[in-house]
All heavy atoms as a GROMACS GRO file, in nm:
protein
  505
    1MET      N    1  15.022   1.435  12.537
    1MET     CA    2  15.166   1.448  12.526
    1MET      C    3  15.200   1.596  12.523
    1MET      O    4  15.135   1.674  12.453
    1MET     CB    5  15.213   1.379  12.396
    1MET     CG    6  15.357   1.405  12.370
    1MET     SD    7  15.434   1.338  12.221
    1MET     CE    8  15.312   1.276  12.120
    2LYS      N    9  15.298   1.637  12.601
    2LYS     CA   10  15.340   1.776  12.604
    2LYS      C   11  15.490   1.786  12.569
    2LYS      O   12  15.570   1.705  12.617
    2LYS     CB   13  15.321   1.835  12.743
    2LYS     CG   14  15.177   1.857  12.779
    2LYS     CD   15  15.166   1.924  12.912
    2LYS     CE   16  15.022   1.947  12.948
    2LYS     NZ   17  15.009   2.017  13.076
    3LEU      N   18  15.523   1.882  12.489
    3LEU     CA   19  15.662   1.907  12.449
    3LEU      C   20  15.698   2.051  12.482
    3LEU      O   21  15.627   2.144  12.445
    3LEU     CB   22  15.681   1.884  12.298
    3LEU     CG   23  15.650   1.745  12.245
    3LEU    CD1   24  15.654   1.747  12.095
    3LEU    CD2   25  15.750   1.646  12.300
    4HIS      N   26  15.809   2.072  12.552
    4HIS     CA   27  15.859   2.204  12.580
    4HIS      C   28  15.961   2.239  12.470
    4HIS      O   29  16.058   2.166  12.451
    4HIS     CB   30  15.928   2.209  12.717
    4HIS     CG   31  15.835   2.181  12.829
    4HIS    ND1   32  15.766   2.282  12.891
    4HIS    CD2   33  15.798   2.066  12.888
    4HIS    CE1   34  15.690   2.228  12.985
    4HIS    NE2   35  15.708   2.098  12.985
    5CYS      N   36  15.932   2.345  12.395
    5CYS     CA   37  16.019   2.376  12.282
    5CYS      C   38  16.008   2.524  12.246
    5CYS      O   39  15.936   2.601  12.310
    5CYS     CB   40  15.982   2.289  12.162
    5CYS     SG   41  15.811   2.301  12.117
    6GLU      N   42  16.078   2.562  12.141
    6GLU     CA   43  16.071   2.697  12.086
    6GLU      C   44  15.990   2.689  11.959
    6GLU      O   45  16.018   2.609  11.871
    6GLU     CB   46  16.211   2.750  12.060
    6GLU     CG   47  16.210   2.898  12.029
    6GLU     CD   48  16.345   2.960  12.056
    6GLU    OE1   49  16.406   2.926  12.156
    6GLU    OE2   50  16.383   3.043  11.972
    7VAL      N   51  15.887   2.774  11.947
    7VAL     CA   52  15.792   2.764  11.838
    7VAL      C   53  15.792   2.894  11.757
    7VAL      O   54  15.799   3.004  11.812
    7VAL     CB   55  15.649   2.739  11.893
    7VAL    CG1   56  15.546   2.739  11.783
    7VAL    CG2   57  15.646   2.611  11.971
    8GLU      N   58  15.779   2.878  11.627
    8GLU     CA   59  15.761   2.994  11.536
    8GLU      C   60  15.645   2.958  11.443
    8GLU      O   61  15.650   2.859  11.369
    8GLU     CB   62  15.886   3.018  11.454
    8GLU     CG   63  15.875   3.137  11.363
    8GLU     CD   64  16.003   3.160  11.284
    8GLU    OE1   65  16.103   3.097  11.316
    8GLU    OE2   66  15.998   3.242  11.190
    9VAL      N   67  15.537   3.034  11.450
    9VAL     CA   68  15.420   3.010  11.365
    9VAL      C   69  15.432   3.096  11.241
    9VAL      O   70  15.449   3.217  11.252
    9VAL     CB   71  15.289   3.040  11.441
    9VAL    CG1   72  15.169   3.021  11.350
    9VAL    CG2   73  15.278   2.953  11.564
   10ILE      N   74  15.426   3.033  11.126
   10ILE     CA   75  15.443   3.103  10.999
   10ILE      C   76  15.317   3.085  10.915
   10ILE      O   77  15.269   2.973  10.898
   10ILE     CB   78  15.564   3.048  10.922
   10ILE    CG1   79  15.689   3.069  11.003
   10ILE    CG2   80  15.577   3.117  10.787
   10ILE    CD1   81  15.812   3.003  10.946
   11SER      N   82  15.264   3.194  10.865
   11SER     CA   83  15.147   3.189  10.778
   11SER      C   84  15.194   3.182  10.632
   11SER      O   85  15.280   3.258  10.588
   11SER     CB   86  15.060   3.313  10.797
   11SER     OG   87  14.958   3.315  10.702
   12ARG      N   88  15.137   3.091  10.557
   12ARG     CA   89  15.173   3.080  10.415
   12ARG      C   90  15.114   3.193  10.332
   12ARG      O   91  15.150   3.213  10.218
   12ARG     CB   92  15.124   2.947  10.360
   12ARG     CG   93  15.200   2.829  10.419
   12ARG     CD   94  15.157   2.703  10.355
   12ARG     NE   95  15.024   2.668  10.404
   12ARG     CZ   96  14.956   2.562  10.363
   12ARG    NH1   97  15.005   2.480  10.277
   12ARG    NH2   98  14.836   2.537  10.414
   13HIS      N   99  15.024   3.273  10.391
   13HIS     CA  100  14.962   3.383  10.319
   13HIS      C  101  15.048   3.510  10.320
   13HIS      O  102  15.023   3.602  10.244
   13HIS     CB  103  14.825   3.414  10.379
   13HIS     CG  104  14.729   3.302  10.367
   13HIS    ND1  105  14.670   3.265  10.250
   13HIS    CD2  106  14.681   3.216  10.461
   13HIS    CE1  107  14.590   3.163  10.269
   13HIS    NE2  108  14.597   3.130  10.398
   14LEU      N  109  15.147   3.517  10.408
   14LEU     CA  110  15.226   3.639  10.423
   14LEU      C  111  15.296   3.681  10.292
   14LEU      O  112  15.288   3.799  10.254
   14LEU     CB  113  15.329   3.624  10.534
   14LEU     CG  114  15.272   3.626  10.674
   14LEU    CD1  115  15.383   3.605  10.777
   14LEU    CD2  116  15.199   3.754  10.705
   15PRO      N  117  15.367   3.594  10.221
   15PRO     CA  118  15.434   3.638  10.099
   15PRO      C  119  15.335   3.690   9.992
   15PRO      O  120  15.368   3.785   9.922
   15PRO     CB  121  15.506   3.512  10.048
   15PRO     CG  122  15.522   3.427  10.168
   15PRO     CD  123  15.403   3.457  10.254
   16ALA      N  124  15.219   3.631   9.984
   16ALA     CA  125  15.119   3.676   9.885
   16ALA      C  126  15.068   3.815   9.920
   16ALA      O  127  15.029   3.890   9.831
   16ALA     CB  128  15.002   3.578   9.880
   17LEU      N  129  15.070   3.850  10.047
   17LEU     CA  130  15.020   3.981  10.092
   17LEU      C  131  15.133   4.086  10.095
   17LEU      O  132  15.111   4.199  10.132
   17LEU     CB  133  14.956   3.972  10.230
   17LEU     CG  134  14.833   3.881  10.239
   17LEU    CD1  135  14.789   3.867  10.383
   17LEU    CD2  136  14.720   3.938  10.153
   18GLY      N  137  15.254   4.041  10.062
   18GLY     CA  138  15.368   4.134  10.064
   18GLY      C  139  15.422   4.162  10.202
   18GLY      O  140  15.488   4.263  10.225
   19LEU      N  141  15.397   4.073  10.297
   19LEU     CA  142  15.442   4.089  10.436
   19LEU      C  143  15.550   3.989  10.466
   19LEU      O  144  15.560   3.883  10.403
   19LEU     CB  145  15.325   4.070  10.531
   19LEU     CG  146  15.207   4.164  10.516
   19LEU    CD1  147  15.092   4.120  10.605
   19LEU    CD2  148  15.247   4.306  10.549
   20ARG      N  149  15.634   4.021  10.564
   20ARG     CA  150  15.739   3.928  10.609
   20ARG      C  151  15.707   3.884  10.750
   20ARG      O  152  15.647   3.957  10.828
   20ARG     CB  153  15.876   3.999  10.607
   20ARG     CG  154  15.922   4.034  10.470
   20ARG     CD  155  16.052   4.106  10.472
   20ARG     NE  156  16.142   4.054  10.575
   20ARG     CZ  157  16.251   4.115  10.616
   20ARG    NH1  158  16.284   4.232  10.563
   20ARG    NH2  159  16.328   4.064  10.708
   21ASN      N  160  15.753   3.763  10.783
   21ASN     CA  161  15.733   3.718  10.921
   21ASN      C  162  15.848   3.770  11.008
   21ASN      O  163  15.950   3.814  10.958
   21ASN     CB  164  15.726   3.567  10.929
   21ASN     CG  165  15.852   3.498  10.882
   21ASN    OD1  166  15.937   3.562  10.824
   21ASN    ND2  167  15.863   3.370  10.907
   22ARG      N  168  15.830   3.766  11.138
   22ARG     CA  169  15.930   3.817  11.231
   22ARG      C  170  16.057   3.735  11.228
   22ARG      O  171  16.166   3.789  11.249
   22ARG     CB  172  15.876   3.815  11.374
   22ARG     CG  173  15.769   3.912  11.401
   22ARG     CD  174  15.733   3.914  11.548
   22ARG     NE  175  15.776   3.794  11.615
   22ARG     CZ  176  15.723   3.746  11.726
   22ARG    NH1  177  15.624   3.810  11.780
   22ARG    NH2  178  15.766   3.638  11.784
   23GLY      N  179  16.044   3.606  11.214
   23GLY     CA  180  16.161   3.519  11.216
   23GLY      C  181  16.214   3.494  11.355
   23GLY      O  182  16.330   3.460  11.371
   24LYS      N  183  16.130   3.508  11.457
   24LYS     CA  184  16.174   3.488  11.594
   24LYS      C  185  16.083   3.388  11.662
   24LYS      O  186  15.961   3.400  11.658
   24LYS     CB  187  16.170   3.622  11.668
   24LYS     CG  188  16.222   3.614  11.809
   24LYS     CD  189  16.219   3.749  11.875
   24LYS     CE  190  16.269   3.738  12.019
   24LYS     NZ  191  16.255   3.862  12.090
   25GLY      N  192  16.142   3.289  11.725
   25GLY     CA  193  16.065   3.187  11.795
   25GLY      C  194  16.034   3.228  11.937
   25GLY      O  195  16.090   3.320  11.993
   26VAL      N  196  15.940   3.157  11.999
   26VAL     CA  197  15.896   3.183  12.136
   26VAL      C  198  15.896   3.049  12.211
   26VAL      O  199  15.858   2.946  12.156
   26VAL     CB  200  15.751   3.239  12.136
   26VAL    CG1  201  15.710   3.278  12.276
   26VAL    CG2  202  15.735   3.352  12.042
   27ARG      N  203  15.940   3.055  12.338
   27ARG     CA  204  15.934   2.932  12.418
   27ARG      C  205  15.788   2.897  12.446
   27ARG      O  206  15.710   2.985  12.487
   27ARG     CB  207  16.008   2.950  12.550
   27ARG     CG  208  16.157   2.957  12.529
   27ARG     CD  209  16.233   2.952  12.658
   27ARG     NE  210  16.196   2.841  12.745
   27ARG     CZ  211  16.254   2.720  12.742
   27ARG    NH1  212  16.349   2.696  12.658
   27ARG    NH2  213  16.214   2.625  12.826
   28ALA      N  214  15.750   2.772  12.423
   28ALA     CA  215  15.612   2.732  12.438
   28ALA      C  216  15.603   2.586  12.477
   28ALA      O  217  15.702   2.512  12.475
   28ALA     CB  218  15.540   2.755  12.306
   29VAL      N  219  15.479   2.548  12.511
   29VAL     CA  220  15.449   2.407  12.537
   29VAL      C  221  15.351   2.363  12.429
   29VAL      O  222  15.247   2.423  12.410
   29VAL     CB  223  15.384   2.390  12.677
   29VAL    CG1  224  15.343   2.246  12.699
   29VAL    CG2  225  15.478   2.436  12.787
   30LEU      N  226  15.389   2.256  12.356
   30LEU     CA  227  15.302   2.201  12.253
   30LEU      C  228  15.231   2.081  12.313
   30LEU      O  229  15.293   1.994  12.373
   30LEU     CB  230  15.384   2.154  12.133
   30LEU     CG  231  15.450   2.259  12.048
   30LEU    CD1  232  15.530   2.193  11.938
   30LEU    CD2  233  15.349   2.350  11.988
   31SER      N  234  15.100   2.076  12.293
   31SER     CA  235  15.021   1.962  12.341
   31SER      C  236  14.940   1.908  12.224
   31SER      O  237  14.879   1.984  12.149
   31SER     CB  238  14.925   2.005  12.450
   31SER     OG  239  14.995   2.062  12.558
   32LEU      N  240  14.943   1.779  12.209
   32LEU     CA  241  14.862   1.714  12.108
   32LEU      C  242  14.742   1.652  12.180
   32LEU      O  243  14.759   1.574  12.273
   32LEU     CB  244  14.941   1.606  12.037
   32LEU     CG  245  14.873   1.537  11.921
   32LEU    CD1  246  14.841   1.638  11.811
   32LEU    CD2  247  14.960   1.428  11.863
   33CYS      N  248  14.621   1.694  12.142
   33CYS     CA  249  14.503   1.646  12.210
   33CYS      C  250  14.393   1.614  12.110
   33CYS      O  251  14.401   1.655  11.994
   33CYS     CB  252  14.455   1.748  12.312
   33CYS     SG  253  14.437   1.912  12.247
   34GLN      N  254  14.294   1.541  12.155
   34GLN     CA  255  14.182   1.510  12.065
   34GLN      C  256  14.052   1.539  12.136
   34GLN      O  257  14.042   1.529  12.257
   34GLN     CB  258  14.187   1.366  12.018
   34GLN     CG  259  14.180   1.262  12.126
   34GLN     CD  260  14.190   1.124  12.068
   34GLN    OE1  261  14.196   1.108  11.946
   34GLN    NE2  262  14.196   1.024  12.150
   35GLN      N  263  13.954   1.575  12.056
   35GLN     CA  264  13.823   1.610  12.109
   35GLN      C  265  13.722   1.515  12.047
   35GLN      O  266  13.716   1.500  11.925
   35GLN     CB  267  13.789   1.755  12.073
   35GLN     CG  268  13.651   1.798  12.116
   35GLN     CD  269  13.622   1.940  12.072
   35GLN    OE1  270  13.696   1.996  11.995
   35GLN    NE2  271  13.514   1.993  12.118
   36THR      N  272  13.645   1.449  12.130
   36THR     CA  273  13.541   1.362  12.080
   36THR      C  274  13.408   1.428  12.108
   36THR      O  275  13.387   1.493  12.210
   36THR     CB  276  13.545   1.224  12.148
   36THR    OG1  277  13.533   1.242  12.288
   36THR    CG2  278  13.675   1.152  12.118
   37SER      N  279  13.317   1.409  12.016
   37SER     CA  280  13.182   1.463  12.038
   37SER      C  281  13.093   1.353  12.089
   37SER      O  282  13.134   1.237  12.102
   37SER     CB  283  13.128   1.520  11.905
   37SER     OG  284  13.122   1.418  11.809
   38ARG      N  285  12.968   1.385  12.116
   38ARG     CA  286  12.875   1.283  12.168
   38ARG      C  287  12.851   1.174  12.065
   38ARG      O  288  12.831   1.059  12.102
   38ARG     CB  289  12.744   1.349  12.210
   38ARG     CG  290  12.765   1.444  12.326
   38ARG     CD  291  12.632   1.487  12.384
   38ARG     NE  292  12.653   1.595  12.479
   38ARG     CZ  293  12.671   1.574  12.607
   38ARG    NH1  294  12.674   1.452  12.654
   38ARG    NH2  295  12.688   1.675  12.688
   39SER      N  296  12.850   1.207  11.938
   39SER     CA  297  12.843   1.105  11.834
   39SER      C  298  12.984   1.052  11.812
   39SER      O  299  13.072   1.125  11.770
   39SER     CB  300  12.784   1.163  11.706
   39SER     OG  301  12.865   1.267  11.659
   40GLN      N  302  13.011   0.932  11.845
   40GLN     CA  303  13.145   0.877  11.855
   40GLN      C  304  13.232   0.881  11.727
   40GLN      O  305  13.349   0.908  11.738
   40GLN     CB  306  13.138   0.731  11.906
   40GLN     CG  307  13.099   0.722  12.051
   40GLN     CD  308  13.203   0.786  12.142
   40GLN    OE1  309  13.312   0.819  12.103
   40GLN    NE2  310  13.165   0.804  12.267
   41PRO      N  311  13.185   0.854  11.607
   41PRO     CA  312  13.278   0.838  11.491
   41PRO      C  313  13.369   0.955  11.463
   41PRO      O  314  13.488   0.936  11.446
   41PRO     CB  315  13.186   0.808  11.375
   41PRO     CG  316  13.062   0.753  11.435
   41PRO     CD  317  13.051   0.818  11.571
   42PRO      N  318  13.324   1.082  11.457
   42PRO     CA  319  13.420   1.187  11.421
   42PRO      C  320  13.510   1.224  11.538
   42PRO      O  321  13.465   1.276  11.640
   42PRO     CB  322  13.333   1.306  11.380
   42PRO     CG  323  13.201   1.280  11.440
   42PRO     CD  324  13.188   1.133  11.461
   43VAL      N  325  13.639   1.197  11.527
   43VAL     CA  326  13.737   1.236  11.629
   43VAL      C  327  13.823   1.345  11.568
   43VAL      O  328  13.876   1.330  11.458
   43VAL     CB  329  13.826   1.115  11.668
   43VAL    CG1  330  13.933   1.159  11.764
   43VAL    CG2  331  13.738   1.008  11.730
   44ARG      N  332  13.836   1.456  11.637
   44ARG     CA  333  13.916   1.569  11.588
   44ARG      C  334  14.042   1.581  11.672
   44ARG      O  335  14.037   1.574  11.792
   44ARG     CB  336  13.833   1.695  11.595
   44ARG     CG  337  13.712   1.691  11.505
   44ARG     CD  338  13.610   1.800  11.531
   44ARG     NE  339  13.670   1.930  11.541
   44ARG     CZ  340  13.600   2.038  11.573
   44ARG    NH1  341  13.474   2.031  11.599
   44ARG    NH2  342  13.660   2.154  11.581
   45ALA      N  343  14.154   1.601  11.604
   45ALA     CA  344  14.283   1.617  11.675
   45ALA      C  345  14.324   1.765  11.666
   45ALA      O  346  14.302   1.833  11.566
   45ALA     CB  347  14.389   1.530  11.614
   46PHE      N  348  14.384   1.814  11.773
   46PHE     CA  349  14.426   1.954  11.782
   46PHE      C  350  14.570   1.963  11.831
   46PHE      O  351  14.615   1.881  11.909
   46PHE     CB  352  14.338   2.034  11.878
   46PHE     CG  353  14.198   2.049  11.831
   46PHE    CD1  354  14.101   1.963  11.877
   46PHE    CD2  355  14.165   2.150  11.744
   46PHE    CE1  356  13.970   1.977  11.836
   46PHE    CE2  357  14.033   2.164  11.700
   46PHE     CZ  358  13.936   2.078  11.746
   47LEU      N  359  14.640   2.065  11.785
   47LEU     CA  360  14.771   2.101  11.836
   47LEU      C  361  14.750   2.228  11.917
   47LEU      O  362  14.701   2.329  11.865
   47LEU     CB  363  14.868   2.126  11.721
   47LEU     CG  364  15.010   2.157  11.758
   47LEU    CD1  365  15.075   2.034  11.824
   47LEU    CD2  366  15.089   2.195  11.634
   48LEU      N  367  14.780   2.223  12.045
   48LEU     CA  368  14.760   2.337  12.135
   48LEU      C  369  14.896   2.396  12.168
   48LEU      O  370  14.986   2.326  12.215
   48LEU     CB  371  14.691   2.289  12.264
   48LEU     CG  372  14.663   2.394  12.368
   48LEU    CD1  373  14.561   2.494  12.317
   48LEU    CD2  374  14.614   2.329  12.496
   49ILE      N  375  14.913   2.525  12.139
   49ILE     CA  376  15.039   2.596  12.165
   49ILE      C  377  15.016   2.697  12.277
   49ILE      O  378  14.938   2.789  12.261
   49ILE     CB  379  15.092   2.666  12.040
   49ILE    CG1  380  15.112   2.566  11.928
   49ILE    CG2  381  15.219   2.743  12.071
   49ILE    CD1  382  15.153   2.630  11.797
   50SER      N  383  15.082   2.676  12.392
   50SER     CA  384  15.066   2.764  12.508
   50SER      C  385  15.198   2.834  12.535
   50SER      O  386  15.302   2.769  12.542
   50SER     CB  387  15.026   2.684  12.631
   50SER     OG  388  14.909   2.612  12.608
   51THR      N  389  15.193   2.966  12.552
   51THR     CA  390  15.310   3.046  12.583
   51THR      C  391  15.290   3.117  12.715
   51THR      O  392  15.182   3.109  12.774
   51THR     CB  393  15.338   3.151  12.472
   51THR    OG1  394  15.227   3.242  12.467
   51THR    CG2  395  15.359   3.084  12.336
   52LEU      N  396  15.391   3.190  12.761
   52LEU     CA  397  15.375   3.265  12.884
   52LEU      C  398  15.274   3.378  12.868
   52LEU      O  399  15.202   3.412  12.962
   52LEU     CB  400  15.510   3.322  12.930
   52LEU     CG  401  15.607   3.219  12.989
   52LEU    CD1  402  15.741   3.285  13.017
   52LEU    CD2  403  15.550   3.159  13.115
   53LYS      N  404  15.269   3.439  12.750
   53LYS     CA  405  15.172   3.548  12.725
   53LYS      C  406  15.032   3.493  12.707
   53LYS      O  407  14.934   3.560  12.744
   53LYS     CB  408  15.212   3.627  12.600
   53LYS     CG  409  15.328   3.718  12.620
   53LYS     CD  410  15.349   3.801  12.496
   53LYS     CE  411  15.458   3.901  12.512
   53LYS     NZ  412  15.479   3.980  12.389
   54ASP      N  413  15.019   3.376  12.644
   54ASP     CA  414  14.888   3.317  12.613
   54ASP      C  415  14.880   3.182  12.682
   54ASP      O  416  14.901   3.078  12.624
   54ASP     CB  417  14.875   3.301  12.463
   54ASP     CG  418  14.739   3.247  12.421
   54ASP    OD1  419  14.646   3.253  12.504
   54ASP    OD2  420  14.726   3.203  12.307
   55LYS      N  421  14.846   3.184  12.813
   55LYS     CA  422  14.845   3.062  12.892
   55LYS      C  423  14.734   2.967  12.852
   55LYS      O  424  14.747   2.846  12.866
   55LYS     CB  425  14.837   3.095  13.040
   55LYS     CG  426  14.960   3.166  13.089
   55LYS     CD  427  14.960   3.177  13.239
   55LYS     CE  428  15.069   3.266  13.288
   55LYS     NZ  429  15.198   3.211  13.289
   56ARG      N  430  14.623   3.018  12.803
   56ARG     CA  431  14.513   2.930  12.757
   56ARG      C  432  14.551   2.860  12.628
   56ARG      O  433  14.502   2.753  12.599
   56ARG     CB  434  14.386   3.010  12.738
   56ARG     CG  435  14.322   3.054  12.867
   56ARG     CD  436  14.185   3.107  12.846
   56ARG     NE  437  14.105   3.009  12.773
   56ARG     CZ  438  13.984   3.032  12.731
   56ARG    NH1  439  13.928   3.147  12.753
   56ARG    NH2  440  13.916   2.939  12.668
   57GLY      N  441  14.636   2.923  12.550
   57GLY     CA  442  14.686   2.860  12.429
   57GLY      C  443  14.600   2.887  12.306
   57GLY      O  444  14.489   2.938  12.316
   58THR      N  445  14.654   2.851  12.191
   58THR     CA  446  14.587   2.862  12.065
   58THR      C  447  14.576   2.722  12.006
   58THR      O  448  14.674   2.650  12.003
   58THR     CB  449  14.666   2.953  11.967
   58THR    OG1  450  14.687   3.079  12.029
   58THR    CG2  451  14.592   2.973  11.839
   59ARG      N  452  14.456   2.687  11.961
   59ARG     CA  453  14.434   2.554  11.906
   59ARG      C  454  14.437   2.559  11.753
   59ARG      O  455  14.381   2.647  11.692
   59ARG     CB  456  14.298   2.499  11.948
   59ARG     CG  457  14.288   2.466  12.091
   59ARG     CD  458  14.159   2.402  12.132
   59ARG     NE  459  14.051   2.410  12.037
   59ARG     CZ  460  13.934   2.350  12.053
   59ARG    NH1  461  13.912   2.282  12.162
   59ARG    NH2  462  13.841   2.361  11.963
   60TYR      N  463  14.508   2.462  11.698
   60TYR     CA  464  14.515   2.444  11.553
   60TYR      C  465  14.466   2.304  11.522
   60TYR      O  466  14.516   2.207  11.579
   60TYR     CB  467  14.657   2.461  11.501
   60TYR     CG  468  14.713   2.599  11.521
   60TYR    CD1  469  14.791   2.628  11.634
   60TYR    CD2  470  14.688   2.699  11.430
   60TYR    CE1  471  14.841   2.756  11.652
   60TYR    CE2  472  14.737   2.826  11.448
   60TYR     CZ  473  14.814   2.854  11.560
   60TYR     OH  474  14.866   2.979  11.579
   61GLU      N  475  14.365   2.293  11.434
   61GLU     CA  476  14.312   2.161  11.402
   61GLU      C  477  14.409   2.089  11.310
   61GLU      O  478  14.462   2.145  11.215
   61GLU     CB  479  14.175   2.174  11.334
   61GLU     CG  480  14.110   2.042  11.315
   61GLU     CD  481  13.965   2.054  11.268
   61GLU    OE1  482  13.915   2.169  11.260
   61GLU    OE2  483  13.904   1.951  11.244
   62VAL      N  484  14.429   1.961  11.339
   62VAL     CA  485  14.519   1.877  11.259
   62VAL      C  486  14.430   1.795  11.165
   62VAL      O  487  14.343   1.724  11.210
   62VAL     CB  488  14.603   1.785  11.348
   62VAL    CG1  489  14.689   1.693  11.265
   62VAL    CG2  490  14.685   1.867  11.445
   63GLY      N  491  14.455   1.806  11.035
   63GLY     CA  492  14.377   1.730  10.937
   63GLY      C  493  14.438   1.594  10.911
   63GLY      O  494  14.559   1.575  10.918
   64PHE      N  495  14.355   1.500  10.882
   64PHE     CA  496  14.401   1.365  10.853
   64PHE      C  497  14.397   1.340  10.705
   64PHE      O  498  14.318   1.373  10.633
   64PHE     CB  499  14.316   1.260  10.924
   64PHE     CG  500  14.331   1.265  11.073
   64PHE    CD1  501  14.237   1.322  11.153
   64PHE    CD2  502  14.444   1.211  11.134
   64PHE    CE1  503  14.250   1.326  11.289
   64PHE    CE2  504  14.460   1.212  11.270
   64PHE     CZ  505  14.362   1.271  11.347
   0.00000   0.00000   0.00000
């Protein structure tokens, strides 16, 4: 599944480090995908965010 949207990635660690986020979103494509290994039971889900600057995208693991 792919979604075309505006994305803003925020780190929860920024306030603890005394830093502020930019507060600006970027147009991106969000893809929800899963990766299976050769051993069938563990299935991992990922959120892939692709932008014009980063066409390969950044993967974030989704926990269950």
